[in-house]
DSSP file (Angstrom, degrees, kcal/mol; ACC not computed):
  #  RESIDUE AA STRUCTURE BP1 BP2  ACC     N-H-->O    O-->H-N    N-H-->O    O-->H-N    TCO  KAPPA ALPHA  PHI   PSI    X-CA   Y-CA   Z-CA
    1    1 A M              0   0    0      0, 0.0    79,-0.1     0, 0.0    77,-0.1   0.000 360.0 360.0 360.0 122.8    5.5   52.8   25.2
    2    2 A P        -     0   0    0      0, 0.0     2,-0.4     0, 0.0    77,-0.2  -0.273 360.0-141.7 -64.9 150.0    5.1   56.2   23.5
    3    3 A H  E     -A   78   0A   0     75,-3.1    75,-2.6     2,-0.0     2,-0.4  -0.874  16.7-150.5-106.4 138.6    4.4   59.4   25.6
    4    4 A E  E     -A   77   0A   0     -2,-0.4     2,-0.3    73,-0.2    73,-0.2  -0.923  11.5-171.1-116.0 142.5    2.0   61.9   24.0
    5    5 A S  E     -A   76   0A   0     71,-2.1    71,-2.5    -2,-0.4     2,-0.4  -0.943  16.2-135.8-120.0 146.9    1.9   65.6   24.5
    6    6 A R  E     -A   75   0A   0     -2,-0.3     2,-0.5    69,-0.2    69,-0.2  -0.893  18.5-176.2-103.5 130.1   -0.8   68.0   23.3
    7    7 A I  E     -A   74   0A   0     67,-3.2    67,-2.6    -2,-0.4     2,-0.7  -0.985  17.1-148.3-127.8 125.9    0.0   71.4   21.7
    8    8 A D  E     -A   73   0A   0     -2,-0.5     2,-0.3    65,-0.2    65,-0.2  -0.861  21.8-139.8 -93.4 119.1   -2.6   73.9   20.7
    9    9 A V        -     0   0    0     63,-2.7    62,-1.8    -2,-0.7     2,-0.2  -0.644  24.2-169.8 -89.1 134.6   -1.3   75.7   17.7
   10   10 A T    >   -     0   0    0     -2,-0.3     3,-1.6    60,-0.2    62,-0.1  -0.731  38.3-103.7-117.3 164.2   -2.0   79.5   17.8
   11   11 A F  G >  S+     0   0    0      1,-0.3     3,-2.4    -2,-0.2    59,-0.1   0.893 117.1  65.5 -53.3 -43.1   -1.7   82.3   15.3
   12   12 A G  G 3  S+     0   0    0      1,-0.3    -1,-0.3     8,-0.0    -3,-0.0   0.549  93.9  59.5 -62.8  -6.1    1.4   83.5   17.1
   13   13 A D  G <  S+     0   0    0     -3,-1.6     8,-2.3     2,-0.1    -1,-0.3   0.323  94.8  86.5 -96.5   7.6    3.2   80.3   16.1
   14   14 A C  B <  S-F   20   0B   0     -3,-2.4     6,-0.3     6,-0.3    55,-0.1  -0.718  71.9-126.5-114.5 161.8    2.9   81.0   12.6
   15   15 A D    >   -     0   0    0      4,-3.3     3,-1.5    -2,-0.3    -1,-0.1  -0.163  51.8 -80.7 -86.6-172.3    4.7   82.9    9.9
   16   16 A P  T 3  S+     0   0    0      0, 0.0    -1,-0.0     0, 0.0    -2,-0.0   0.722 129.9  60.2 -67.1 -19.2    3.1   85.6    7.7
   17   17 A A  T 3  S-     0   0    0      2,-0.2     3,-0.1     1,-0.0    -3,-0.0   0.572 117.8-111.4 -78.7  -5.6    1.7   82.7    5.4
   18   18 A G  S <  S+     0   0    0     -3,-1.5    52,-0.6     1,-0.4     2,-0.4   0.708  79.8 124.4  86.6  18.3   -0.2   81.4    8.3
   19   19 A I  B    S-G   69   0C   0     50,-0.1    -4,-3.3     1,-0.0    -1,-0.4  -0.847  74.5 -91.1-114.1 152.7    2.0   78.2    8.5
   20   20 A V  B     -F   14   0B   0     48,-2.5     2,-0.4    -2,-0.4    -6,-0.3  -0.376  43.5-115.0 -61.9 131.3    3.8   77.2   11.8
   21   21 A F    >   -     0   0    0     -8,-2.3     3,-2.1     1,-0.1     4,-0.4  -0.645  29.1-126.0 -66.8 122.0    7.3   78.8   11.8
   22   22 A Y  T >> S+     0   0    0     -2,-0.4     3,-1.3     1,-0.3     4,-0.9   0.731 103.0  65.5 -55.7 -36.4    9.5   75.7   11.7
   23   23 A P  H 3> S+     0   0    0      0, 0.0     4,-2.1     0, 0.0    -1,-0.3   0.783  93.8  66.9 -60.1 -19.6   11.7   76.4   14.8
   24   24 A N  H <> S+     0   0    0     -3,-2.1     4,-2.5     1,-0.2    -2,-0.2   0.839  92.6  56.6 -67.2 -29.0    8.5   76.0   16.7
   25   25 A I  H <> S+     0   0    0     -3,-1.3     4,-1.7    -4,-0.4    -1,-0.2   0.942 108.2  47.6 -67.3 -42.8    8.3   72.3   15.9
   26   26 A F  H  X S+     0   0    0     -4,-0.9     4,-1.8     1,-0.2    -2,-0.2   0.901 109.1  53.3 -69.4 -37.0   11.7   71.8   17.4
   27   27 A R  H  X S+     0   0    0     -4,-2.1     4,-2.5     1,-0.2    -1,-0.2   0.915 109.7  50.1 -52.2 -45.8   10.5   73.8   20.6
   28   28 A W  H  X S+     0   0    0     -4,-2.5     4,-2.4     1,-0.2    -1,-0.2   0.808 106.0  56.3 -72.3 -26.9    7.6   71.4   20.8
   29   29 A L  H  X S+     0   0    0     -4,-1.7     4,-2.2     2,-0.2    -1,-0.2   0.921 109.0  45.6 -62.5 -42.6   10.0   68.4   20.5
   30   30 A D  H  X S+     0   0    0     -4,-1.8     4,-2.5     2,-0.2    -2,-0.2   0.911 111.7  52.3 -69.7 -42.9   11.8   69.6   23.5
   31   31 A K  H  X S+     0   0    0     -4,-2.5     4,-2.8     1,-0.2    -1,-0.2   0.926 110.1  48.7 -53.1 -46.7    8.5   70.3   25.3
   32   32 A S  H  X S+     0   0    0     -4,-2.4     4,-2.4     1,-0.2    -2,-0.2   0.927 110.0  51.6 -64.8 -40.2    7.4   66.7   24.7
   33   33 A F  H  X S+     0   0    0     -4,-2.2     4,-2.3     1,-0.2    -1,-0.2   0.914 113.0  44.6 -62.3 -40.9   10.7   65.3   25.8
   34   34 A H  H  X S+     0   0    0     -4,-2.5     4,-1.9     2,-0.2    -1,-0.2   0.838 110.4  54.9 -71.3 -33.2   10.5   67.3   29.1
   35   35 A D  H  X S+     0   0    0     -4,-2.8     4,-0.6     2,-0.2    -2,-0.2   0.864 109.2  48.8 -61.5 -37.1    6.8   66.3   29.5
   36   36 A W  H >< S+     0   0    0     -4,-2.4     3,-1.4    -5,-0.2     4,-0.3   0.937 106.5  54.8 -65.2 -45.0    7.9   62.7   29.2
   37   37 A L  H ><>S+     0   0    0     -4,-2.3     3,-2.6     1,-0.3     5,-2.3   0.881  99.3  64.9 -58.9 -35.7   10.7   63.2   31.8
   38   38 A R  H ><5S+     0   0    0     -4,-1.9     3,-1.5     1,-0.3    -1,-0.3   0.824  89.0  66.5 -62.9 -25.4    8.1   64.5   34.3
   39   39 A T  T <<5S+     0   0    0     -3,-1.4    -1,-0.3    -4,-0.6    -2,-0.2   0.698 108.3  37.5 -59.5 -19.2    6.5   61.2   34.3
   40   40 A V  T < 5S-     0   0    0     -3,-2.6    -1,-0.2    -4,-0.3    -2,-0.2   0.034 140.5 -70.9-121.4  23.0    9.6   59.9   35.9
   41   41 A G  T < 5S-     0   0    0     -3,-1.5     4,-0.5    -4,-0.1    -3,-0.3   0.129  78.9 -96.1 110.1 -15.7   10.3   62.9   38.2
   42   42 A G     >< -     0   0    0     -5,-2.3     4,-2.1    -6,-0.1     5,-0.2  -0.047  42.4 -67.4  96.5 164.1   11.4   65.4   35.7
   43   43 A H  H  > S+     0   0    0      2,-0.2     4,-2.8     1,-0.2     5,-0.2   0.916 127.8  47.3 -53.2 -57.1   14.7   66.8   34.3
   44   44 A A  H  > S+     0   0    0      1,-0.2     4,-2.4     2,-0.2    -1,-0.2   0.947 113.1  49.0 -54.2 -50.1   16.0   68.5   37.5
   45   45 A S  H  > S+     0   0    0     -4,-0.5     4,-2.4     2,-0.2    -2,-0.2   0.895 112.4  47.8 -55.8 -47.4   15.2   65.4   39.7
   46   46 A I  H  X S+     0   0    0     -4,-2.1     4,-2.6     1,-0.2     5,-0.2   0.953 113.2  48.3 -56.9 -53.4   17.0   63.0   37.3
   47   47 A C  H  X>S+     0   0    0     -4,-2.8     5,-2.3     1,-0.2     4,-1.5   0.913 110.3  50.2 -57.5 -43.1   20.0   65.2   37.1
   48   48 A E  H  <5S+     0   0    0     -4,-2.4     3,-0.3    -5,-0.2    -1,-0.2   0.930 112.0  48.7 -68.4 -42.1   20.2   65.7   40.9
   49   49 A K  H  <5S+     0   0    0     -4,-2.4    -1,-0.2     1,-0.2    -2,-0.2   0.861 118.9  38.2 -60.6 -34.8   20.0   61.9   41.4
   50   50 A L  H  <5S-     0   0    0     -4,-2.6    -1,-0.2    -5,-0.2    -2,-0.2   0.547 107.4-123.0 -94.4  -7.3   22.7   61.1   38.8
   51   51 A G  T  <5 +     0   0    0     -4,-1.5    62,-0.3    -3,-0.3     2,-0.3   0.902  66.6 135.5  62.4  45.1   24.9   64.1   39.6
   52   52 A S      < -     0   0    0     -5,-2.3    60,-0.3    -6,-0.2    -1,-0.2  -0.740  62.0-135.2-116.9 171.9   24.7   65.3   36.2
   53   53 A I  S    S-     0   0    0     58,-3.3     2,-0.3     1,-0.3    59,-0.2   0.570  74.3 -51.5-104.8  -5.7   24.1   68.8   34.6
   54   54 A G  E     -B  111   0A   0     57,-1.1    57,-2.8    -7,-0.1     2,-1.0  -0.813  44.6 -88.7 161.4 166.1   21.6   67.6   32.0
   55   55 A L  E     -B  110   0A   0     -2,-0.3    55,-0.2    55,-0.2     2,-0.2  -0.864  58.2-161.4 -95.6  94.8   20.4   65.5   29.3
   56   56 A G  E     -B  109   0A   0     53,-2.1    53,-2.3    -2,-1.0     2,-0.4  -0.561  19.0-111.8 -89.3 144.6   21.7   67.4   26.4
   57   57 A L  E     +B  108   0A   0     -2,-0.2    51,-0.2    51,-0.2     3,-0.1  -0.555  33.9 168.2 -73.3 123.4   20.8   67.5   22.8
   58   58 A I  E     +     0   0A   0     49,-3.0     2,-0.3    -2,-0.4    50,-0.2   0.721  67.8   3.9 -99.8 -31.1   23.5   66.1   20.6
   59   59 A E  E     +B  107   0A   0     48,-1.8    48,-2.1     2,-0.0    -1,-0.4  -0.992  59.4 178.1-153.4 142.5   21.5   65.8   17.2
   60   60 A A  E     +B  106   0A   0     -2,-0.3     2,-0.3    46,-0.2    46,-0.2  -0.977   5.2 165.2-149.7 142.6   18.1   66.7   15.9
   61   61 A Q  E     -B  105   0A   0     44,-2.3    44,-2.3    -2,-0.3     2,-0.3  -0.988   9.3-168.8-151.5 160.8   16.4   66.4   12.7
   62   62 A S  E     -B  104   0A   0     -2,-0.3     2,-0.5    42,-0.2    42,-0.2  -0.995  15.1-150.3-150.9 149.3   12.9   66.6   11.3
   63   63 A Q  E     -B  103   0A   0     40,-2.7    40,-1.5    -2,-0.3     2,-0.6  -0.974  21.0-144.7-123.0 109.4   11.0   65.9    8.1
   64   64 A F  E     +B  102   0A   0     -2,-0.5    38,-0.3    38,-0.2    37,-0.1  -0.652  22.7 172.1 -76.8 114.4    7.9   68.1    7.5
   65   65 A R        +     0   0    0     36,-1.9    37,-0.2    -2,-0.6    -1,-0.1   0.809  64.3   3.9-101.1 -30.7    5.1   66.3    5.8
   66   66 A R  S    S-     0   0    0     35,-1.5    -1,-0.3    33,-0.1     2,-0.0  -0.989  82.7 -95.3-146.5 147.8    2.2   68.7    6.0
   67   67 A P        -     0   0    0      0, 0.0     2,-0.4     0, 0.0    35,-0.0  -0.314  28.2-143.1 -55.5 135.2    1.8   72.3    7.2
   68   68 A L        -     0   0    0    -48,-0.1   -48,-2.5    33,-0.1     2,-0.3  -0.837  25.9-178.2 -99.0 141.6    0.5   73.1   10.7
   69   69 A T  B >   -G   19   0C   0     -2,-0.4     3,-2.6   -50,-0.2   -60,-0.2  -0.868  36.3 -61.1-138.9 168.8   -1.8   76.2   11.0
   70   70 A D  T 3  S+     0   0    0    -52,-0.6   -60,-0.2    -2,-0.3     3,-0.1  -0.246 118.9  25.9 -49.1 132.3   -3.7   78.2   13.6
   71   71 A G  T 3  S+     0   0    0    -62,-1.8    -1,-0.2     1,-0.3     2,-0.2   0.286  84.9 135.4  95.7  -5.6   -6.2   76.2   15.4
   72   72 A D    <   -     0   0    0     -3,-2.6   -63,-2.7   -62,-0.1     2,-0.8  -0.447  49.5-143.3 -73.8 143.4   -4.6   72.8   14.9
   73   73 A V  E     -A    8   0A   0    -65,-0.2    24,-0.5    -2,-0.2     2,-0.4  -0.881  24.2-159.9-108.4 102.8   -4.5   70.5   17.9
   74   74 A L  E     -A    7   0A   0    -67,-2.6   -67,-3.2    -2,-0.8     2,-0.5  -0.666  10.0-160.3 -90.7 127.3   -1.1   68.8   17.5
   75   75 A I  E     -AC   6  95A   0     20,-3.2    20,-2.4    -2,-0.4     2,-0.6  -0.967   9.3-163.9-108.1 121.1   -0.3   65.5   19.3
   76   76 A V  E     -AC   5  94A   0    -71,-2.5   -71,-2.1    -2,-0.5     2,-0.4  -0.925   2.5-162.0-104.8 116.4    3.4   64.9   19.6
   77   77 A S  E     -AC   4  93A   0     16,-2.7    16,-1.8    -2,-0.6     2,-0.4  -0.847   4.7-168.5 -96.9 136.6    4.4   61.3   20.4
   78   78 A V  E     +AC   3  92A   0    -75,-2.6   -75,-3.1    -2,-0.4     2,-0.3  -0.984  10.6 168.5-127.6 135.2    7.9   60.6   21.7
   79   79 A A  E     - C   0  91A   0     12,-2.2    12,-2.9    -2,-0.4     2,-0.5  -0.968  39.1-104.8-139.7 159.4    9.4   57.1   22.1
   80   80 A V  E     + C   0  90A   0     -2,-0.3    10,-0.2    10,-0.2     3,-0.1  -0.726  31.5 178.2 -82.3 128.2   12.9   55.6   22.8
   81   81 A R  E     -     0   0A   0      8,-3.4     2,-0.3    -2,-0.5     9,-0.2   0.824  66.4  -5.8 -91.9 -45.2   14.4   54.2   19.6
   82   82 A E  E     - C   0  89A   0      7,-1.3     7,-2.9     2,-0.0     2,-0.5  -0.991  53.4-146.8-152.0 145.1   17.7   53.1   21.0
   83   83 A R  E     - C   0  88A   0     -2,-0.3     5,-0.2     5,-0.2     2,-0.1  -0.953  22.7-176.1-112.0 110.7   19.7   53.3   24.1
   84   84 A G        -     0   0    0      3,-2.2    39,-0.2    -2,-0.5    -2,-0.0  -0.274  43.3 -98.8 -91.2-175.4   23.5   53.5   23.6
   85   85 A S  S    S+     0   0    0      1,-0.2    38,-2.7    37,-0.1    39,-0.5   0.871 122.6  13.9 -71.9 -25.7   26.1   53.5   26.4
   86   86 A K  S    S+     0   0    0     36,-0.3    24,-0.7    37,-0.2     2,-0.3   0.413 126.2  59.1-125.5 -10.8   26.4   57.4   26.3
   87   87 A T  E     - D   0 109A   0     22,-0.2    -3,-2.2    33,-0.1     2,-0.4  -0.864  55.9-152.5-137.4 159.1   23.3   58.3   24.2
   88   88 A L  E     -CD  83 108A   0     20,-2.2    20,-2.0    -2,-0.3     2,-0.4  -0.949  17.9-156.3-132.0 110.3   19.5   58.0   24.1
   89   89 A S  E     -CD  82 107A   0     -7,-2.9    -8,-3.4    -2,-0.4    -7,-1.3  -0.718  15.8-173.2 -90.0 124.3   18.0   58.0   20.6
   90   90 A L  E     -CD  80 106A   0     16,-3.3    16,-2.1    -2,-0.4     2,-0.4  -0.911  13.4-151.3-127.4 152.8   14.4   59.1   20.5
   91   91 A T  E     -CD  79 105A   0    -12,-2.9   -12,-2.2    -2,-0.4     2,-0.3  -0.902  13.0-164.8-117.3 149.4   11.7   59.2   17.7
   92   92 A Y  E     -CD  78 104A   0     12,-2.7    12,-2.1    -2,-0.4     2,-0.4  -0.980   9.3-168.4-134.9 147.4    8.8   61.7   17.4
   93   93 A E  E     -CD  77 103A   0    -16,-1.8   -16,-2.7    -2,-0.3     2,-0.5  -0.997   6.1-161.3-133.3 132.2    5.6   61.9   15.5
   94   94 A G  E     +CD  76 102A   0      8,-2.6     7,-3.5    -2,-0.4     8,-1.2  -0.921  21.3 169.6-109.0 130.4    3.4   65.0   15.2
   95   95 A S  E     -CD  75 100A   0    -20,-2.4   -20,-3.2    -2,-0.5     2,-0.4  -0.975  24.9-160.2-141.0 154.3   -0.1   64.4   14.1
   96   96 A V  E >  S- D   0  99A   0      3,-2.5     3,-1.6    -2,-0.4   -22,-0.1  -0.980  86.9 -10.6-134.8 126.2   -3.4   66.3   13.9
   97   97 A D  T 3  S-     0   0    0    -24,-0.5     3,-0.1    -2,-0.4    -1,-0.1   0.900 130.4 -56.8  40.4  51.9   -6.6   64.3   13.6
   98   98 A H  T 3  S+     0   0    0      1,-0.2     2,-0.5   -23,-0.0    -1,-0.3   0.570 109.6 126.4  72.2   8.8   -4.5   61.2   13.0
   99   99 A R  E <   - D   0  96A   0     -3,-1.6    -3,-2.5   -33,-0.0     2,-0.5  -0.896  65.7-119.4-104.1 130.6   -2.7   62.8   10.0
  100  100 A L  E     + D   0  95A   0     -2,-0.5    -5,-0.2    -5,-0.2     3,-0.1  -0.561  36.0 172.4 -73.2 117.7    0.9   62.7   10.2
  101  101 A M  E     -     0   0A   0     -7,-3.5   -36,-1.9    -2,-0.5   -35,-1.5   0.691  62.2 -11.7-104.5 -21.3    2.4   66.2   10.1
  102  102 A F  E     -BD  64  94A   0     -8,-1.2    -8,-2.6   -38,-0.3    -1,-0.4  -0.958  50.0-148.0-166.9 156.2    6.0   65.6   10.8
  103  103 A V  E     +BD  63  93A   0    -40,-1.5   -40,-2.7    -2,-0.3     2,-0.3  -0.988  22.1 179.5-132.0 144.4    8.5   63.0   12.0
  104  104 A A  E     -BD  62  92A   0    -12,-2.1   -12,-2.7    -2,-0.3     2,-0.4  -0.937  15.9-158.4-142.5 156.0   11.6   63.8   14.0
  105  105 A Q  E     -BD  61  91A   0    -44,-2.3   -44,-2.3    -2,-0.3     2,-0.3  -0.991  12.6-178.6-134.6 144.7   14.6   62.1   15.6
  106  106 A E  E     -BD  60  90A   0    -16,-2.1   -16,-3.3    -2,-0.4     2,-0.5  -0.989  16.3-150.6-138.7 152.4   16.9   63.3   18.3
  107  107 A T  E     -BD  59  89A   0    -48,-2.1   -49,-3.0    -2,-0.3   -48,-1.8  -0.996  20.0-175.7-119.2 130.4   19.9   62.0   20.1
  108  108 A R  E     -BD  57  88A   0    -20,-2.0   -20,-2.2    -2,-0.5     2,-0.3  -0.894   6.3-160.3-123.4 151.8   20.5   63.1   23.7
  109  109 A G  E     -BD  56  87A   0    -53,-2.3   -53,-2.1    -2,-0.3     2,-0.5  -0.956  23.3-118.4-132.7 156.9   23.4   62.4   26.1
  110  110 A L  E     -BE  55 121A   0    -24,-0.7    11,-3.2    11,-0.6     2,-0.4  -0.778  36.5-160.3 -90.7 120.0   23.9   62.6   29.9
  111  111 A F  E     -BE  54 120A   0    -57,-2.8   -58,-3.3    -2,-0.5   -57,-1.1  -0.882  12.0-179.1-113.6 142.0   26.5   65.2   30.7
  112  112 A K  E     - E   0 119A   0      7,-2.8     7,-3.0    -2,-0.4     2,-0.4  -0.900  27.1-118.1-126.2 153.2   28.6   65.6   33.9
  113  113 A R  E     - E   0 118A   0     -2,-0.3     2,-0.4   -62,-0.3     5,-0.2  -0.811  24.8-177.7 -93.2 139.9   31.2   68.0   35.0
  114  114 A T  E >   - E   0 117A   0      3,-3.0     3,-1.8    -2,-0.4     2,-0.5  -0.897  65.7 -50.6-137.1  99.0   34.6   66.6   35.8
  115  115 A G  T 3  S-     0   0    0     -2,-0.4    -2,-0.0     1,-0.2     0, 0.0  -0.573 123.8 -21.0  72.0-122.1   37.0   69.4   37.1
  116  116 A D  T 3  S+     0   0    0     -2,-0.5     2,-0.3    -3,-0.1    -1,-0.2   0.257 125.2  86.5-101.2   6.0   36.7   72.3   34.5
  117  117 A A  E <   -E  114   0A   0     -3,-1.8    -3,-3.0     2,-0.0     2,-0.4  -0.795  66.9-139.7-119.3 158.1   35.3   70.0   31.7
  118  118 A M  E     +E  113   0A   0     -2,-0.3     2,-0.4    -5,-0.2    -5,-0.2  -0.895  31.2 178.6-107.9 136.1   32.0   68.8   30.7
  119  119 A V  E     -E  112   0A   0     -7,-3.0    -7,-2.8    -2,-0.4     2,-0.2  -0.988  33.7-102.6-146.2 152.5   31.9   65.2   29.6
  120  120 A A  E     -E  111   0A   0     -2,-0.4     2,-0.3    -9,-0.2    -9,-0.2  -0.523  41.3-156.7 -74.4 138.7   29.4   62.5   28.3
  121  121 A A  E     -E  110   0A   0    -11,-3.2   -11,-0.6   -35,-0.2     2,-0.2  -0.762  28.4 -83.0-115.7 155.1   28.5   60.1   31.1
  122  122 A K        -     0   0    0     -2,-0.3   -36,-0.3     1,-0.2   -37,-0.1  -0.448  30.9-153.9 -63.5 135.7   27.1   56.6   30.9
  123  123 A I    >   +     0   0    0    -38,-2.7     3,-2.4    -2,-0.2     4,-0.2   0.555  69.5  98.8 -87.6  -9.6   23.5   56.7   30.5
  124  124 A A  G >  S+     0   0    0    -39,-0.5     3,-2.2     1,-0.3    -1,-0.2   0.827  71.2  67.0 -44.2 -41.7   22.9   53.3   32.1
  125  125 A P  G 3  S+     0   0    0      0, 0.0    -1,-0.3     0, 0.0    -2,-0.1   0.636  78.9  84.4 -69.4  -1.8   21.8   54.8   35.5
  126  126 A L  G X  S-     0   0    0     -3,-2.4     3,-1.3     1,-0.2     2,-0.3   0.675  78.9-169.0 -70.3 -16.1   18.8   56.2   33.7
  127  127 A G  T <   +     0   0    0     -3,-2.2    -1,-0.2     1,-0.3    -4,-0.0  -0.429  59.3   4.4  74.6-122.6   17.1   52.8   34.3
  128  128 A S  T 3         0   0    0     -2,-0.3    -1,-0.3     1,-0.2    -2,-0.1   0.536 360.0 360.0 -80.5  -4.4   13.7   52.2   32.4
  129  129 A L    <         0   0    0     -3,-1.3    -1,-0.2   -89,-0.1    -2,-0.1   0.606 360.0 360.0 -61.4 360.0   13.7   55.4   30.5
């Protein structure tokens, strides 16, 4: 079941042409991911339970379909595309008034410390995420 987050686009999110500066879209993807995690206790709680240091970003990409501008109400939907043994693949859709503005994909991994190294851990303990 996809999770949705609402973002009110403001003038400060835009470049001099009045179009959302593209790094903000990646910031909103991360916000939407963490909003989703809050529905199951939040990032810090999950990490504490699993003895991990985080659900880190491994890969991210996006395709921008339409420009976002000041005053838009953006709805970002996030869903799990695939669960690997050490990765979680996510898909995102950003829409305004039911018009698709962008699509994106992320791969995240669960990371733990072992001695002085950081390693990818089995993601299975995340349960129903």
